[in-house]
C-alpha positions in Angstrom: 10.7 3.7 -4.7 7.3 3.3 -3.1 5.7 3.6 -6.5 8.0 0.9 -7.8 7.0 -1.4 -5.0 3.4 -0.7 -5.6 3.7 -1.4 -9.3 5.8 -4.5 -8.6 3.4 -5.9 -6.0 0.4 -5.3 -8.3 2.1 -7.0 -11.3 3.3 -9.9 -9.2 -0.2 -10.6 -7.8 -1.8 -10.2 -11.2 0.7 -12.6 -12.8 0.3 -15.1 -10.0 -3.4 -15.2 -10.3 -3.5 -15.3 -14.1 -0.9 -18.0 -14.5 -3.0 -20.3 -12.3 -5.7 -20.5 -15.0 -6.1 -20.4 -18.7 -7.3 -16.8 -19.0 -8.2 -17.2 -22.7 -10.9 -19.8 -21.8 -12.8 -17.4 -19.7 -15.7 -15.2 -20.8 -15.1 -11.5 -20.9 -17.2 -11.1 -17.8 -15.1 -13.8 -16.0 -11.9 -12.1 -17.2 -13.2 -8.8 -15.7 -14.0 -10.6 -12.4 -10.5 -12.2 -12.3 -8.9 -8.8 -13.0 -11.0 -7.1 -10.3 -10.2 -9.8 -7.8 -6.5 -9.5 -8.6 -6.6 -5.7 -8.3 -8.3 -6.0 -4.9 -5.6 -8.5 -3.7 -2.9 -6.2 -5.0 -4.3 -3.2 -3.3 -4.6 -5.2 0.0 -0.9 -6.2 -0.3 0.1 -2.7 -1.0 -1.8 -1.4 2.0 -0.2 -4.1 4.2 3.3 -3.1 3.0 2.6 0.6 3.5 1.3 -0.1 7.1 4.4 -2.1 7.9 6.7 0.6 6.6 4.8 3.3 8.4 4.9 1.4 11.7 8.6 0.7 11.4 9.5 4.3 10.4 7.4 5.9 13.1 8.5 3.5 15.8 12.2 4.1 14.9 11.6 7.9 15.0 9.5 8.0 18.2 10.0 5.1 20.5 12.7 3.6 22.6 13.6 6.2 25.0 11.3 5.3 27.9 12.1 1.6 28.4 9.6 -1.1 27.6 6.5 1.0 27.7 5.5 4.0 25.5 5.2 7.2 27.5 2.8 10.0 26.6 5.4 11.9 24.5 6.2 8.8 22.4 2.5 8.0 21.9 1.9 11.5 20.7 4.9 11.4 18.4 3.7 8.1 16.9 0.2 9.4 16.3 1.5 12.6 14.6 4.0 10.6 12.6 1.3 8.2 11.3 -1.0 11.2 10.5 1.8 12.9 8.5 2.7 9.6 6.7 -0.9 9.0 5.6 -1.5 12.6 4.6 1.7 12.6 2.5 0.7 9.4 0.8 -2.8 10.8 0.1 -1.3 13.9 -1.4 1.1 11.9 -3.6 -1.8 9.7 -4.8 -3.9 12.8 -5.6 -1.1 14.5 -7.5 -0.4 11.3 -9.5 -4.0 11.0 -10.4 -4.1 14.7 -11.5 -1.0 14.2 -13.7 -2.4 11.1 -15.3 -5.7 12.8 -16.0 -3.9 15.8 -17.6 -1.7 13.6 -19.9 
């Protein structure tokens, strides 16, 4: 599902940017610049979505037992949860790149 959201976000942003202009009237260099800018925007959106999901998931798992302030245990749990989330995402990305390179 995360890969679907990533692909969907990237496609949405690319389509939005390209439909605002007549892509065929651009030089090849300009087309490359537009695509690079769109890719950058898509990556930023994907990162924002990932951070929101990670925050919500880790907060739900770790927080809420000590009232309106995080205690030491909750802070530690949040830090470890975020570390695991990011490590898992990195592992998945590396594995996908490996599979794409071998196919």
